[in-house]
ZATOR-147745 format. One record per atom (N, C-alpha, C): residue in one letter; x, y, z. Coordinates in pm, whole numbers. Example, Ala and Ser with C-alpha at 12.3 -4.5 7.8 and 13.67 -1.06 7.14 Angstrom:
<marvos>
 residuo      u      v      w
       a   1319   -569    780
       a   1230   -450    780
       a   1320   -330    780
       s   1285   -225    708
       s   1367   -106    714
       s   1290      3    787
</marvos>
This chain:
<marvos>
 residuo      u      v      w
       m  -1063   -751    984
       m  -1081   -783    830
       m   -931   -815    749
       t   -943   -901    677
       t   -815   -920    601
       t   -842   -901    467
       v   -739   -826    394
       v   -771   -781    249
       v   -630   -845    199
       g   -679   -891     95
       g   -589   -972     -8
       g   -533   -888    -97
       v   -382   -901   -131
       v   -308   -852   -231
       v   -306   -993   -332
       v   -368   -961   -452
       v   -397  -1068   -548
       v   -318  -1020   -663
       v   -252  -1141   -740
       v   -163  -1101   -881
       v   -275  -1211   -959
       d   -283  -1146  -1092
       d   -344  -1229  -1181
       d   -280  -1238  -1307
       n   -260  -1368  -1349
       n   -191  -1410  -1473
       n    -44  -1341  -1465
       v     23  -1380  -1377
       v    173  -1340  -1384
       v    242  -1446  -1410
       s    368  -1435  -1439
       s    454  -1537  -1487
       s    598  -1523  -1427
       d    640  -1609  -1377
       d    794  -1633  -1293
       d    790  -1527  -1200
       l    702  -1497  -1103
       l    719  -1391   -992
       l    777  -1459   -905
       f    910  -1395   -855
       f   1009  -1410   -754
       f   1001  -1338   -616
       s    991  -1215   -670
       s    985  -1127   -533
       s    918   -998   -591
       i    837   -948   -490
       i    778   -844   -479
       i    747   -749   -380
       p    831   -672   -377
       p    839   -533   -267
       p    741   -434   -306
       f    666   -378   -205
       f    597   -251   -238
       f    550   -190   -106
       l    504    -55   -154
       l    487     54    -72
       l    309     55    -35
       l    246     18     54
       l    106     33     75
       l     73    173    141
       q    -38    258     90
       q    -69    361    177
       q   -239    375    219
       y   -251    426    341
       y   -401    425    385
       y   -407    550    456
       n   -535    570    503
       n   -556    665    596
       n   -554    619    726
       p   -467    681    811
       p   -417    604    941
       p   -534    653   1030
       a   -633    771   1010
       a   -737    802   1119
       a   -866    721   1080
       v   -870    628    959
       v   -972    543    971
       v   -940    408    988
       i   -839    335    946
       i   -767    207    976
       i   -624    206   1013
       s   -592     91   1073
       s   -469     50   1128
       s   -437    -83   1051
       v   -318   -113   1019
       v   -276   -246    980
       v   -216   -324   1113
       e   -252   -416   1129
       e   -242   -510   1247
       e   -149   -615   1218
       e   -139   -657   1111
       e    -67   -789   1089
       e    -50   -806    930
       v     48   -855    882
       v     93   -891    737
       v    122  -1032    746
       q     49  -1096    642
       q     56  -1270    637
       q     88  -1291    502
       h    166  -1409    468
       h    196  -1445    325
       h     52  -1512    290
       g     29  -1487    164
       g   -103  -1537     95
       g   -106  -1679     38
       g     11  -1751     31
       g     46  -1861    -13
       g     56  -1890   -173
       f     50  -1765   -262
       f     94  -1786   -393
       f    215  -1807   -421
       l    306  -1739   -352
       l    463  -1757   -368
       l    533  -1872   -321
       q    428  -1963   -250
       q    497  -2070   -177
       q    462  -2195   -265
       v    450  -2186   -381
       v    429  -2305   -489
       v    559  -2404   -454
       g    524  -2535   -447
       g    593  -2628   -410
       g    657  -2614   -267
       d    581  -2627   -187
       d    634  -2581    -22
       d    737  -2522     24
       q    762  -2430    -82
       q    878  -2327    -48
       q    868  -2249     86
       e    954  -2216    168
       e    945  -2116    251
       e    953  -1975    172
       i    853  -1896    220
       i    878  -1755    174
       i    917  -1653    275
       a   1015  -1547    245
       a   1023  -1448    324
       a    957  -1330    310
       v    889  -1294    427
       v    812  -1169    431
       v    848  -1078    526
       v    890   -956    472
       v    954   -846    551
       v    860   -753    549
       q    819   -676    661
       q    711   -582    686
       q    775   -465    758
       k    739   -359    756
       k    753   -231    824
       k    658   -153    832
       v    569   -159    912
       v    438    -92    937
       v    425     35   1002
       d    394    150    959
       d    402    302   1020
       d    251    352   1016
       n    176    296   1145
       n     31    345   1161
       n     21    488   1164
       e    128    563   1224
       e    119    689   1254
       e    110    753   1118
       h    172    727   1002
       h    174    802    886
       h    126    717    761
       g     48    584    809
       g    -51    513    712
       g     30    456    582
       q    137    423    634
       q    220    334    545
       q    272    187    598
       v    273     88    480
       v    332    -39    522
       v    446    -84    400
       i    562    -88    451
       i    654   -112    333
       i    649   -301    368
       i    618   -357    240
       i    598   -504    246
       i    688   -561    147
       s    789   -673    170
       s    862   -745     68
       s    814   -878     84
       a    796   -967    -19
       a    764  -1122    -12
       a    857  -1177   -130
       t    942  -1264    -92
       t   1036  -1324   -161
       t   1045  -1451   -150
       r   1060  -1545   -272
       r   1121  -1672   -254
       r   1241  -1717   -239
       q   1268  -1846   -213
       q   1425  -1876   -165
       q   1510  -1857   -287
       p   1649  -1810   -265
       p   1717  -1802   -379
       p   1730  -1947   -465
       n   1799  -1945   -581
       n   1808  -2030   -691
       n   1668  -2122   -720
       t   1544  -2046   -726
       t   1440  -2118   -734
       t   1349  -2052   -869
       a   1270  -2094   -929
       a   1181  -2026  -1035
       a   1084  -1975   -954
       g   1033  -1859  -1031
       g    920  -1780   -965
       g    784  -1850   -984
       a    697  -1791   -935
       a    555  -1865   -927
       a    458  -1801  -1046
       s    398  -1876  -1109
       s    307  -1819  -1234
       s    173  -1860  -1191
       g     88  -1771  -1250
       g    -48  -1789  -1239
       g   -148  -1670  -1187
       t   -214  -1712  -1062
       t   -284  -1614  -1025
       t   -318  -1672   -888
       g   -316  -1565   -784
       g   -333  -1594   -646
       g   -304  -1488   -558
       t   -316  -1509   -406
       t   -284  -1430   -320
       t   -185  -1387   -277
       i   -100  -1302   -299
       i     42  -1283   -250
       i     44  -1263    -83
       i    -16  -1167    -48
       i    -29  -1090    106
       i   -156  -1059    136
       g   -171  -1112    273
       g   -283  -1098    335
       g   -259   -963    438
       i   -329   -861    427
       i   -316   -764    513
       i   -440   -727    631
       v   -434   -761    744
       v   -505   -763    844
       v   -534   -612    904
       i   -631   -559    881
       i   -660   -426    931
       i   -770   -427   1005
       k   -764   -301   1093
       k   -869   -286   1211
       k   -907   -130   1172
       g  -1054   -144   1201
       g  -1136    -11   1184
       g  -1114     84   1292
       l  -1077    195   1264
       l  -1050    294   1407
       l  -1152    394   1424
       a  -1231    435   1301
       a  -1330    552   1317
       a  -1417    550   1183
       p  -1549    581   1215
       p  -1625    550   1108
       p  -1576    636    988
       g  -1586    580    850
       g  -1571    665    724
       g  -1508    555    623
       t  -1461    616    506
       t  -1409    534    412
       t  -1246    545    401
       g  -1198    435    399
       g  -1037    427    383
       g   -993    354    258
       t   -899    406    199
       t   -847    330     80
       t   -724    271    112
       l   -705    143     51
       l   -570     77     48
       l   -519    100    -90
       s   -400    159   -100
       s   -350    196   -235
       s   -191    147   -220
       i   -179     82   -334
       i    -46     28   -353
       i     24    140   -447
       v    141    231   -376
       v    166    348   -456
       v    323    329   -529
       q    381    209   -487
       q    514    178   -543
       q    527     12   -546
       v    536    -33   -655
       v    586   -179   -644
       v    702   -205   -752
       s    781   -311   -719
       s    896   -333   -793
       s    918   -474   -807
       a    827   -546   -862
       a    823   -712   -881
       a    939   -756   -985
       k   1010   -857   -930
       k   1121   -907  -1003
       k   1062  -1067  -1051
       d   1138  -1107  -1156
       d   1121  -1260  -1206
       d   1241  -1323  -1130
       s   1263  -1452  -1148
       s   1382  -1535  -1096
       s   1498  -1495  -1162
       q   1536  -1430  -1270
       q   1648  -1375  -1312
       q   1662  -1220  -1298
       q   1559  -1187  -1188
       q   1596  -1039  -1135
       q   1559   -928  -1253
       r   1474   -967  -1320
       r   1437   -882  -1433
       r   1291   -808  -1384
       p   1271   -700  -1411
       p   1168   -626  -1361
       p   1038   -684  -1441
       i    913   -716  -1351
       i    781   -746  -1400
       i    704   -614  -1402
       r    626   -586  -1488
       r    537   -474  -1494
       r    412   -508  -1432
       l    365   -454  -1343
       l    252   -507  -1275
       l    115   -364  -1253
       v     13   -377  -1295
       v    -58   -271  -1302
       v   -135   -290  -1157
       t   -170   -187  -1104
       t   -221   -195   -942
       t   -352   -135   -929
       n   -436   -176   -858
       n   -570   -115   -836
       n   -570    -84   -669
       k   -684    -20   -648
       k   -672     20   -472
       k   -795    -33   -456
       a   -820    -58   -296
       a   -934   -141   -218
       a   -975    -19   -135
       t  -1116     13   -143
       t  -1181     88    -28
       t  -1230     16     66
       v  -1247     57    170
       v  -1298    -18    307
       v  -1382    100    376
       q  -1504     51    384
       q  -1615    128    486
       q  -1594     79    619
       v  -1579    158    715
       v  -1581    152    843
       v  -1727    212    914
       e  -1796    131    974
       e  -1901    168   1020
       e  -1927    195   1171
       p  -2004    276   1207
       p  -1990    300   1385
       p  -2060    169   1441
</marvos>
């Protein structure tokens, strides 16, 4: 299953590094894909990831190319491919985020969590 990390009504988003936590007994993160939002104007996007399924954490960073404007609007930044490991409920929570605009100024974002139900 793929879970999307979505922004809503953002302005000039240039880079977005964040830390995602989850229950590693219930789910694992298999892959991180860019979601297309930052790719406005056919830009190549740098997506860096460090998955730690043992501790239930993923560090993800998505960044536009230097000397370009950020993306504005609503859309999917990252797709996170997860796999169910055991029956139960798992939560995907963004616990730290440090979004920046094209001038490297911080962008305040409010995050929500997603709940995933793994059935036998």
